[in-house]
DOLUMRO-257373 format. One record per atom (N, C-alpha, C): residue in one letter; z, x, y. Coordinates in steps of 0.05 Angstrom, whole numbers, plus 5000, padded with zeros to 4 digits. Atoms other than C-alpha are relative to their C-alpha. Example, Ala and Ser with C-alpha at 12.3 -4.5 7.8 and 13.67 -1.06 7.14 Angstrom:
2
A500050184976;A515652464910;A500050185024;S499949844976;S514352734979;S501449855022;
This chain:
344
M497349915006;M049815841275;M500650265013;R499749734988;R048616551298;R500549985030;N499750044971;N047916311370;N502749905007;K497350104995;K054415931364;K502050224998;Q498149785003;Q058116551339;Q499850195023;L500449824977;L055016961395;L501349885025;A498950134977;A057216451446;A503150025000;I497049985002;I064416451419;I500950285006;A499349724995;A064617211419;A499850075030;L500449954972;L061917221490;L502349875017;A497850144986;A067116711512;A502650144998;L497549855004;L072817101481;L500050265016;T500249754984;T070317741514;T500549955029;I499650074972;I069917401582;I502949935006;S497250084996;S076817091573;S501950245000;S498349765002;S079817761553;S499750175026;M500549854975;M076518101613;M501449865024;A498750154978;A079017551659;A503050025000;A497149975002;A086117591632;A500950275008;N499349734993;N086118341639;N499850055031;A500449984971;A083418291710;A502349865015;Q497850154988;Q088717761727;Q502650164999;E497549855003;E094218201699;E500150245019;Q500149774982;Q091918801739;Q500349905029;N499750114973;N091318361801;N502849925006;D497250084996;D098318081791;D501850245005;R498449764996;R101118781785;R499550115027;K500749904973;K097318991847;K501449845021;K498750184980;K100218391884;K503049994996;N497149985003;N107218541858;N501349744991;F498950265011;F108317891819;F501650064975;F498149975023;F114517951774;F499550254984;N500649765015;N112618661756;N502450194997;H497549855005;H119818931759;H502449825005;M497550144997;M127018701757;M502250195007;D497749844991;D133218961792;D502549864992;F497350105005;F140318891770;F501950105022;G498349924978;G145318891827;G502949924997;V497150074998;V152818891838;V500649975030;T499450074972;T155618591902;T503049995005;A497250024992;A162118621940;A500149935030;G499850084972;G164218282005;G501649755003;S498450244994;S166817632034;S499849784979;T500250205022;T164217211975;T501350104974;G498649895023;G168017661927;G498350224986;L501449805016;L165518121872;L498049844982;G502050155016;G159117931835;G497850184990;F502449865010;F152518121803;F497649815004;D502450174998;D145317871808;D497650154988;L502649905009;L138217971783;L497949925021;A502050054980;A132218031829;A497350074990;M502749945007;M124718001820;M498249935023;P501850054978;P118918031869;P498049774993;V502150205002;V113917461880;V497950075021;G501849904980;G108217801914;G501250235016;N499049784984;N109118321968;N502049935021;Y498350084978;Y113217912016;Y502449824992;V497950185009;V118017491974;V501450124976;R498449915022;R123717661927;R501949774992;L498150205010;L127917181884;L502450144989;R497549895010;R135217321869;R501749784989;T498050195010;T140316961827;T502350154987;G497649865011;G147417141806;G502549845004;M497350134997;M154816981809;M501850195015;S497949844986;S160717201851;S502649854998;V497350125002;V168217081848;V501950165018;V498049884983;V173717221898;V502450094983;P497849905017;P179117661866;P502649865007;R497450134996;R186317411859;R501450135024;L498449914977;L189817471926;L502249805005;E497850184994;E196417181949;E500750025030;V499350024971;V198016942020;V502749855001;P497450144998;P205516782030;P500249825024;M499450194978;M207616192073;M502849904997;T497250105001;T214515932091;T500249745015;F499650264988;F216415212106;F503149965003;G497150064996;G223114972134;G500749724990;V499050265009;V227014402101;V501449875023;Q498850154978;Q228913862150;Q501649764989;V498450235007;V234313332145;V499849805023;G500350204980;G232912692182;G497550045017;D502450004984;D227612562235;D500250185025;D499649854976;D230612982291;D500350304994;P499849725006;P229213732286;P502550135014;A497749894985;A234813862337;A502649994985;T497550035015;T240213612290;T499750084971;S500549945028;S237013832225;S501750244990;Q498649765008;Q240314522223;Q502949944993;S497250065005;S247514262229;S500449814977;K499850185023;K246213702179;K499650154974;F500549855024;F243314182129;F502450184992;E497749835005;E249214652136;E502349844987;R498050175013;R253914082119;R499349924972;L500950105026;L249713852061;L499550224979;S500849795019;S247914522030;S502150054979;G497849965019;G254814621999;G500249784980;Y500050245017;Y254713911971;Y497850024979;L502349995018;L247714001942;L500250234980;S499649775019;S249414691912;S501949924978;G498150095020;G255414381878;G498849804981;L501250215017;L251313801853;L498050114980;T502149895017;T245614221825;T500850254985;G499249745013;G249314861807;G498250235009;N501849794990;N244015261845;N500350045030;K499949954971;K243815591913;K497749855014;V502050164986;V240115141962;V499550145027;K500849874975;K236215482018;K498649805019;Q501450184981;Q233315172081;Q497150065002;D502949934999;D226615512071;D498749964972;V501550025024;V221315372019;V497650195002;D502249815000;D216415932003;D497749904983;M502450075015;M209215771982;M498150234999;I501949795004;I203816221957;I497249885000;G502850094999;G196516101977;G498250194984;K501749835017;K191116351929;K497149895003;P502850095001;P183516331935;P499149944972;K501150095026;K179815981878;K497049985001;M502850034995;M172716101900;M498350174981;W502249865014;W167016281853;W497549835002;N502550144996;N159716101859;N497750134985;W502749915009;W152916151826;W498249985025;N501750014976;N147616311878;N497150044992;F502949965002;F140116281885;F498950065027;M500949914974;M136816661942;M497050065000;V502849934995;V129716741969;V499950195024;D500349804978;D128617392009;D497150015009;I502749984989;I122617402055;I499850245018;Y500449754984;Y120018062083;Y497849955020;P502050094981;P116417862147;P498450235012;L501349774987;L114418572171;L498350144980;K501949885018;K108218852139;K500550294996;N499649715001;N109819572155;N502950084997;N497249935004;N117319532143;N501049824977;R499250155023;R119519322073;R503050024995;H497149985003;H126919412086;H501549745010;W498650234988;W128918822130;W498949744988;H500950275010;H128818102103;H501849785011;V498550254993;V131017402121;V500449854973;T499350125026;T134316992066;T500849715004;A499250285002;A135016252050;A500749954971;G499250065027;G138515971990;G502449824999;F497750175002;F144815641965;F502150124981;F497849935018;F151615751932;F500849734987;L499150245014;L154015261879;L502550074983;G497549955015;G161115231852;G502049785004;P497950214998;P167614821848;P500549945030;S499450084972;S169414431911;S502750125009;K497449884992;K176614711909;K499650305003;V500449714995;V176315401941;V502650155004;A497349874997;A183815531951;A502149804993;E497750175006;E190615261931;E502550145009;A497449894994;A197815351951;A502149844985;Q497850125015;Q204115211911;Q502650155005;N497449874995;N211515351919;N500550214979;D499449795019;D214115981886;D502449914983;I497950075019;I219215971829;I502750005014;Q497449984987;Q225016171874;Q500749755016;S499650244983;S224115541916;S500549754983;M499850245016;M224515061857;M502849885001;A497350114998;A232115001861;A500549845025;T499750154975;T231814781933;T498449744999;L501750245001;L226114291920;L501349794980;M498650185018;M230014001861;M502349865014;A497850114985;A236013911906;A499149785020;V501250204982;V231613551957;V499349754985;D500850235016;D229013101902;D502549834992;I497550145008;I236112921878;I501149865024;Y498950124975;Y238512791949;Y498449755007;N501750234992;N232512331965;N500249784979;N499650215020;N233511971899;N502549845005;L497650144993;L240611811918;L499649835025;Y500550154975;Y238311601987;Y498549744994;D501650245007;D233211121956;D501749794986;K498450195015;K238410811911;K501749825018;V498150164983;V242810571969;V498649905026;H501550104977;H237210392019;H497649844989;D502550145008;D231309912017;D497650175008;A502549854996;A224010122024;A499650085029;Q500249934972;Q224610122100;Q502150195010;G497949824992;G230610582100;G502549875011;N497750154990;N235610042118;N502250004978;K497850015019;K242510022085;K499849754983;L499950245017;L242909552025;L502549845008;P497650174994;P247608962039;P502050034977;Y497849975018;Y254308932005;Y499449894972;T500550135026;T251908451950;T498150164983;E502049845015;E246008901931;E501250274993;L498849735006;L250009541936;L501849994976;A498350025023;A254809271884;A498550024973;K501649985024;K249109271834;K498950284994;V501249745002;V247209991845;V501550174980;K498849805018;K248510511791;K498850275006;I501049734994;I248011241810;I498950124974;I500949925027;I247511411736;I499849754984;D500550265013;D244410831698;D500850014970;V498950005027;V248910791636;V500749704994;P499550285006;P249010101602;P503049954997;G497250085002;G255709751609;G501950145018;V498249854982;V258410221662;V499249935028;S500550074972;S259109991734;S501250225017;N499249794982;N260010441794;N502249905019;D497950064981;D265810461843;D498649925026;L501450094976;L263410041902;L500950155025;Y498949854977;Y267910411951;Y498550275002;M501349745000;M264811071930;M497149975009;L502850054992;L257810771939;L499849965030;K500150054971;K259410532009;K500350265016;E499749744986;E261911222029;E497550174997;L502549855005;L255711541998;L497849895018;Q502150124984;Q251211052033;Q500350075029;S499649934972;S254311182101;S499250295006;G500649724996;G253711932093;G497050054999;L502949965003;L246511912070;L498549875023;H501450144979;H244511412123;H500250165026;Y499649844976;Y247411852177;Y498250255000;N501649765001;N243712462153;N497049954998;G502950065003;G237012132135;G498950154976;R501349885023;R232012362083;R499550305005;M500749724999;M230313082068;M497150054993;G502849925007;G223513412066;G499250245016;V501149784985;V219113952094;V498549895023;Q501250114976;Q217313782166;Q497550165007;L502649864996;L209913942177;L498449875022;G501450114978;G208213652244;G500249705002;T500150284995;T206412952266;T497349894993;Y502550135007;Y201112452245;Y498249985025;S501950004978;S194912512289;S498749725005;H501050274998;H193011782277;H501549824981;D498650185018;D195611162242;D498950044971;I500849985028;I195611232166;I500349724988;V500050275011;V193710582131;V499450014971;D500750025028;D193210362059;D497349864997;D502650125005;D187110042026;D499849725012;E500050274989;E189109362053;E500350005031;G499849984971;G189709612125;G502850005010;N497250004991;N197309612127;N500850285010;I499349744989;I200210172170;I502350114984;L497949865015;L204210662128;L501550195018;H498849814981;H205511172183;H498649975026;K501250034973;K204411102258;K499350275012;K500849764986;K201011612302;K502550115015;G497749874987;G206312112327;G502450014983;E497750005019;E211111982269;E500050274986;N499749755014;N213812602235;N498849984972;Y500949985028;Y210312812171;Y501950174985;M498049875017;M215712992121;M498850024972;M501049965027;M212813292057;M502350024981;E497950005020;E217313131998;E498950094973;P500949905026;P216913441928;P498849774983;D501250195018;D212813091874;D502049944977;E498250085022;E215712811809;E500950244983;N499249755014;N216113531782;N501550195018;S498649844980;S220013781843;S498350245009;M501849794991;M213914171866;M498649905026;V501750064977;V209914201931;V497550174998;S502649855003;S202514401933;S498049895019;A502250094983;A196114351973;A497450134989;D502649905009;D188714441956;D498149995024;M502149984980;M183114662002;M497349954987;K502550085012;K176414331987;K497749995020;V502450014984;V169314392013;V497849884982;N502250105016;N162414161988;N499550204977;A500749835023;A160514421919;A497450145004;F502749894993;F153314541943;F500150115028;K499649874974;K153315042001;K497450165007;P502449854992;P146615242034;P500750265014;Y499549744988;Y145915952060;Y497650095016;L502149884984;L141916282115;L501150275010;G499049744992;G142217022132;G497750205003;V501949784998;V138817692142;V501150224983;G499149785016;G139118332102;G498250245002;Y501449754999;Y136819042093;Y500550144973;D499649845024;D135619472031;D498150245001;G501649755002;G133020172017;G501050174978;R499249825021;R133620751970;R502850125005;L497349884998;L140621001955;L499750314999;V500549725002;V137921691937;V497150055007;K502749944991;K131822001970;K498250074977;K502049965021;K125622001926;K500749884973;N499250135025;N129121581874;N499749705004;D500650284996;D126220881869;D501649814982;H498550165019;H131120641816;H502649905012;L497550074987;L137520621858;L499549915029;H500350104973;H137720191920;H502849915011;I497650104987;I143220001970;I499149815023;G500750194979;G143119412018;G502449845008;F497950184991;F147218902055;F498849735008;D500750274991;D146918162071;D502149895019;A498250134981;A149917792130;A498949735007;G500950274993;G149617052144;G502349804998;V498050215001;V153216392138;V499649824976;M499950205022;M155015942079;M500949745012;M499350264987;M154915222103;M501349824980;W498550155021;W160414862066;W500749715008;G499850294995;G159614172097;G501949925022;G498250074978;G163614182162;G502950104995;T497249925001;T171114242169;T501149964971;P498850045026;P174714352102;P502249805000;H497750185004;H179913882074;H502350164987;L497749875011;L186914152062;L502149784994;T498550245008;T190413612022;T502550074983;T497649955014;T197613621999;T500249824976;H499750165025;H200113331933;H500549705005;D499550284994;D202012681968;D497649865013;G502550114990;G194812581993;G499650035030;T500349964971;T195812792066;T498250235005;D501849794993;D190213192096;D501250155025;M498649854979;M193613742138;M498150055024;I501849944979;I187313852179;I499249745015;H501050254988;H184913132191;H502149795007;D498050204996;D191412742189;D502550095015;V497549894989;V196713202219;V499450195023;E500249814977;E197713582285;E502750115006;N497549884992;N203114002318;N501550134976;I498849875024;I204314392253;I501450265010;P498549774989;P209714922268;P499550264985;G499949745013;G210015662253;G497350114990;K502349875011;K205216092214;K498249814984;V501650205015;V203115492172;V498049875019;G501850124980;G200315182236;G497850195008;D502149814994;D196615822251;D497950014979;Y501949995022;Y193515832182;Y498249755001;V501550255000;V191415102188;V498050005023;S501849994977;S188415212258;S497750194994;A502149815007;A184515812232;A498049874981;I501850135020;I181715412173;I498349795014;E501450224987;E179814832219;E497650115016;K502249894983;K175415292262;K497650094983;F502249905017;F171215522202;F498449774989;K501950215009;K165814992198;K498150114979;V501649865019;V161815512160;V501550254991;F498649775011;F163916112118;F498350255005;P501549764995;P161716802143;P499650174975;V500749845023;V158117222091;V499250285009;A500849724996;A157817982092;A500450154974;N499949885026;N156218322027;N498450264998;L501449755006;L154319022004;L498949974972;R501350025026;R149419071946;R498950274991;I501249765012;I147719661901;I498549914974;S501650105022;S142119551851;S498650234985;Y501449815018;Y138619911794;Y497549864989;R502550115010;R131419791774;R499950024970;L500150005029;L131219581701;L497250074989;F502849945008;F123619601695;F498149955023;
């Protein structure tokens, strides 16, 4: 029994010595022996992270970042009919009629506001490859967040114009078939501008309205031409290549677009960090530069399902410049400044 107790005591002593030696060895090798809290600012927004070493050449970081609320104004022109050359004169004739119909001033421009919606959780592995220089590192990791990184929507002042466009197109649809052809006399007689039971409309008034609407054509925001045939799920052609893309308001008299990329976004980059204050090892400053790979060209999809980047070309004005710029960014450039404090 005594030998058994001695063996147990010896085993516990050896285990304790081994654990203590391992602890000292881990500290010597810099395994998780301190933690830094950092704040970041740069192209990925404002954020924070926590960092811990794994040995002498590797550091793990994880945190979150969010792009602050910014607004980018954009202006679209309202077009009447398919021909831009005659749209101005047609709109001038119709604007007074539409203002009287809606009771609001109708403008030929629609203003939209673009806003970033990007926030991400990130996980990074910093590798220090230089034995005698512990400042420079290469980094691999990923960002994870919502796929929608930006959105655009019309401003409040443009709602009166968009509502007028909706009303006009509703009247146009009532006196035309799905292909835009005038309804025949027999069908036109059944049309009710305001659907009140027991009340029929004046056919002469309808014919005059139909002729005027047919001459002018539909109204919408002209945003270039289709870059390829647009087909439905059954393969039927909805819009031919080269046809004008006219964006019309949705059922709430609004126009909008969302920019989407992959939710999982790998990252590769380089960085540098060092003391912020000489002889003070608690405060550090550094930077990171690299690329966030968001899965190729982004998608910029309007409320009607049209992808402005992949489905449309020849987009006019500043809107076209914005779309062209977005199309070029297959990856997102990252440049961040980081200030950290050693917690322990």
